[in-house]
C-alpha positions in Angstrom: -17.2 -27.9 11.4 -14.2 -25.4 11.1 -14.2 -26.2 7.8 -17.8 -25.3 7.4 -17.4 -22.0 9.0 -14.6 -21.1 6.8 -16.6 -21.9 3.8 -19.5 -20.1 4.9 -17.0 -17.0 5.5 -15.5 -17.2 2.3 -18.8 -17.7 0.4 -20.0 -14.2 2.3 -16.9 -12.7 1.4 -17.3 -13.4 -2.3 -21.0 -12.4 -2.3 -20.3 -9.3 -0.7 -17.3 -8.0 -3.2 -18.3 -6.1 -6.2 -16.5 -6.4 -9.6 -14.4 -3.0 -9.1 -13.0 -4.6 -6.1 -12.3 -7.6 -7.8 -10.9 -5.7 -10.8 -8.9 -3.8 -8.3 -7.8 -6.8 -6.1 -6.3 -8.5 -9.6 -4.3 -5.4 -10.6 -2.9 -4.5 -7.2 -1.3 -7.9 -7.0 0.1 -7.4 -10.1 1.4 -4.2 -8.8 3.5 -5.7 -6.0 4.9 -8.7 -8.1 6.3 -6.5 -10.8 7.8 -4.1 -8.1 9.4 -7.0 -6.4 11.1 -7.8 -9.7 11.8 -4.1 -10.2 10.1 -3.8 -13.2 8.9 -0.4 -14.7 5.6 -1.7 -16.0 4.5 -2.0 -12.1 3.6 1.7 -12.0 1.0 1.1 -14.8 -0.8 -1.5 -12.7 -0.4 0.9 -9.7 -2.5 3.7 -11.5 -5.0 1.3 -12.4 -5.6 -0.1 -9.1 -5.6 3.1 -7.5 -8.4 4.5 -9.7 -10.5 1.6 -9.0 -9.8 1.3 -5.1 -10.5 5.2 -4.9 -14.0 4.3 -6.0 -14.3 1.2 -3.7 -13.2 3.3 -0.3 -15.3 6.3 -1.0 -18.5 4.2 -1.3 -17.4 2.6 2.3 -17.0 6.1 4.2 -13.4 5.3 4.2 -12.7 9.0 2.7 -9.0 9.2 3.7 -8.3 5.9 2.1 -10.1 7.2 -0.8 -7.8 10.2 -1.1 -5.0 8.1 -0.6 -5.6 6.3 -3.9 -5.5 9.7 -5.8 -2.1 10.4 -4.4 -1.3 6.9 -5.5 -2.1 7.9 -8.9 0.1 10.4 -8.7 2.8 8.3 -7.4 2.4 5.9 -10.2 3.2 8.6 -12.9 6.2 9.9 -10.6 7.2 6.1 -10.2 7.1 5.4 -13.9 9.1 8.5 -15.0 11.8 7.9 -12.0 12.4 4.6 -12.6 12.8 5.2 -16.5 15.2 8.2 -16.2 17.2 5.9 -13.7 17.4 3.1 -16.1 18.3 5.6 -18.9 21.0 6.8 -16.7 22.1 3.3 -15.5 21.6 4.5 -11.9 18.9 1.9 -11.1 20.4 0.8 -8.0 18.6 0.1 -4.6 19.3 2.4 -1.7 19.3 2.6 1.9 17.9 5.4 4.6 19.9 5.8 7.9 18.5 5.4 11.1 18.1 9.1 11.8 16.2 9.5 8.6 13.7 7.1 9.7 13.3 8.4 13.0 12.3 11.8 11.6 10.3 10.3 9.0 8.4 8.2 11.9 7.8 11.5 13.7 6.6 13.4 10.8 4.3 10.5 9.6 2.9 10.3 13.5 2.5 13.8 13.5 0.4 14.2 10.1 -1.7 11.0 11.1 -2.8 12.7 14.1 -3.7 15.8 12.3 -5.5 13.9 9.8 -7.5 11.7 12.3 -8.6 14.8 14.1 -9.7 16.5 11.3 -11.5 13.8 9.6 -13.1 12.8 13.5 -14.4 16.3 13.6 -15.7 17.2 10.1 -16.8 13.9 8.5 -18.6 10.8 9.2 -15.2 8.8 8.4 -14.9 5.6 9.9 -12.2 5.0 12.5 -10.4 8.0 11.6 -6.9 7.7 13.5 -6.6 4.5 12.2 -7.1 5.6 8.6 -5.0 8.4 9.4 -2.0 6.3 10.2 -2.2 4.1 7.5 -2.6 6.9 5.1 0.3 8.8 6.4 2.8 6.1 6.6 1.6 4.9 3.1 2.4 8.4 1.5 5.7 8.0 3.0 6.4 4.3 2.1 4.9 4.9 -1.6 7.5 7.9 -2.0 10.3 5.6 -0.8 9.3 2.7 -3.3 9.8 5.6 -6.3 13.2 6.4 -4.7 13.7 2.4 -4.3 14.7 2.9 -0.7 15.0 -0.8 0.4 13.5 -0.3 4.0 10.3 0.7 2.3 9.2 -3.0 2.8 9.4 -2.4 6.6 7.1 0.2 6.4 4.5 -1.7 4.2 4.6 -4.8 6.5 3.5 -2.4 9.6 0.9 -0.7 7.4 -0.7 -3.4 5.7 -1.1 -5.6 9.1 -3.0 -2.6 10.1 -4.9 -2.1 7.2 -6.3 -5.8 7.5 -8.3 -4.8 10.8 -9.6 -1.7 9.2 -11.1 -3.3 6.0 -12.6 -6.5 7.5 -14.5 -3.7 9.7 -15.9 -2.2 6.9 -16.9 -5.8 5.2 -14.0 -5.2 2.6 -13.2 -8.9 3.0 -11.7 -9.5 -0.5 -9.7 -6.0 0.1 -8.4 -7.6 3.7 -7.7 -10.5 2.0 -5.4 -8.4 -0.5 -3.8 -6.8 2.6 -2.9 -10.1 4.0 -1.0 -11.1 0.6 0.4 -7.8 0.4 2.0 -8.5 3.7 3.5 -11.9 2.7 4.7 -10.1 -0.5 6.4 -7.3 1.5 8.2 -10.0 3.5 9.3 -11.6 0.0 10.3 -8.2 -1.2 12.4 -7.3 1.7 14.3 -10.2 1.4 14.6 -10.2 -2.3 15.4 -6.2 -2.2 18.1 -7.4 0.5 19.5 -9.6 -1.6 19.8 -7.6 -4.5 21.4 -4.8 -2.3 24.1 -7.2 -1.2 24.9 -8.2 -5.0 25.3 -4.5 -5.7 27.5 -3.5 -3.1 31.2 -3.8 -3.5 
């Protein structure tokens, strides 16, 4: 019985998923794998997947997520340039933020999330605006951290992706919800890998 329920759920997820979402799924997985391996080409995958997800989220009335994807496109370009420049200057090491920096960052993100949630709840038909505001605000910060190779970015992504799973399931974006579950697992792997790499570069 359990297998039949799971099979029906998977079949429903596949039939409900557009070709655009499938392609976005594949390129997003490529992006995370390459980021974990610290490959500059990751940012090209980031740009493509973000453009695709911009369309997917807009059609699902997830406007904040849709706007966020345009930011990801910009950050993909910045990430490409930043990582390339760091490699040329032989300054490609991982970095860490202090507890004070994370605390300040957290307060700023929460404040921004509340502002976004209020605006989109008041003036649009945005679905679940405060949850989407949370994922948007913290994603902006975490993406910037990735471009700067801040080790703790993975901790942020674990939290963000966990919340995003609920958000996407509630909009019948099952493949995207699955993607964010994979993201969560890969974020754990990324954290372990980058911690190992950080210890190796630290005298």
